[in-house]
C-alpha positions as CSV (number, residue, x, y, z in Angstrom):
1,M,48.7,-41.6,26.6
2,T,45.9,-43.5,25.1
3,D,44.3,-46.9,25.1
4,L,43.4,-46.7,21.5
5,P,44.2,-49.7,19.3
6,A,47.2,-49.5,17.0
7,L,46.8,-47.1,14.0
8,E,47.1,-50.0,11.6
9,D,44.1,-51.6,13.2
10,I,42.2,-48.3,13.2
11,R,42.9,-47.8,9.5
12,S,41.3,-51.1,8.7
13,I,37.8,-49.9,10.0
14,S,35.5,-50.0,7.1
15,A,32.2,-49.1,8.8
16,P,30.9,-45.6,8.6
17,V,32.3,-43.6,11.6
18,Q,31.4,-40.2,13.0
19,V,33.7,-38.8,15.7
20,F,32.5,-36.1,18.1
21,A,34.9,-33.9,20.2
22,W,34.4,-31.1,22.7
23,A,37.1,-28.4,22.4
24,D,37.6,-28.1,26.1
25,D,37.6,-31.8,27.0
26,H,41.1,-32.5,28.3
27,T,40.3,-36.1,29.1
28,H,39.4,-36.8,25.4
29,P,41.4,-34.2,23.5
30,V,40.5,-32.9,20.1
31,S,43.9,-34.1,18.9
32,T,42.8,-37.7,19.5
33,A,39.6,-37.1,17.5
34,Q,41.6,-35.6,14.7
35,K,44.0,-38.5,14.7
36,L,41.0,-40.9,14.4
37,H,39.5,-38.8,11.7
38,R,42.8,-38.9,9.7
39,A,43.2,-42.7,10.2
40,I,39.7,-43.9,9.5
41,P,38.7,-43.8,5.8
42,G,35.6,-41.6,5.2
43,C,35.4,-40.7,8.9
44,Q,33.3,-37.6,9.7
45,L,34.5,-35.3,12.5
46,R,32.5,-32.8,14.5
47,I,34.2,-30.5,17.0
48,A,32.0,-28.5,19.4
49,E,33.4,-25.3,20.7
50,T,30.1,-23.8,22.1
51,P,27.0,-25.1,23.7
52,E,25.2,-24.3,20.5
53,D,27.5,-26.6,18.6
54,L,26.6,-29.4,21.1
55,Q,23.0,-28.8,20.3
56,T,23.6,-29.8,16.6
57,W,24.9,-33.3,17.6
58,P,21.6,-35.1,17.9
59,A,20.5,-34.0,14.4
60,A,23.9,-34.7,13.0
61,T,23.8,-38.2,14.5
62,A,20.3,-38.8,13.1
63,S,21.4,-37.6,9.6
64,F,24.5,-39.8,9.7
65,L,22.5,-42.9,10.7
66,E,19.9,-42.3,8.0
67,R,22.6,-42.0,5.3
68,H,24.4,-45.1,6.5
69,S,21.5,-47.5,7.4
């Protein structure tokens, strides 16, 4: 179950999007992040599987914002 908008609406997003997911987050499953990644044109997906992966998120966010600002 999800409260996401319809896929047709998600596909119409034209803004740059970066989706983050934590492999062990059952409330926000990786499968939802992957669905968003496939639906949004040009979407970047980052999946963390370790605490070290999580530590890369601030730099990844800063880089993404620099490229798209």
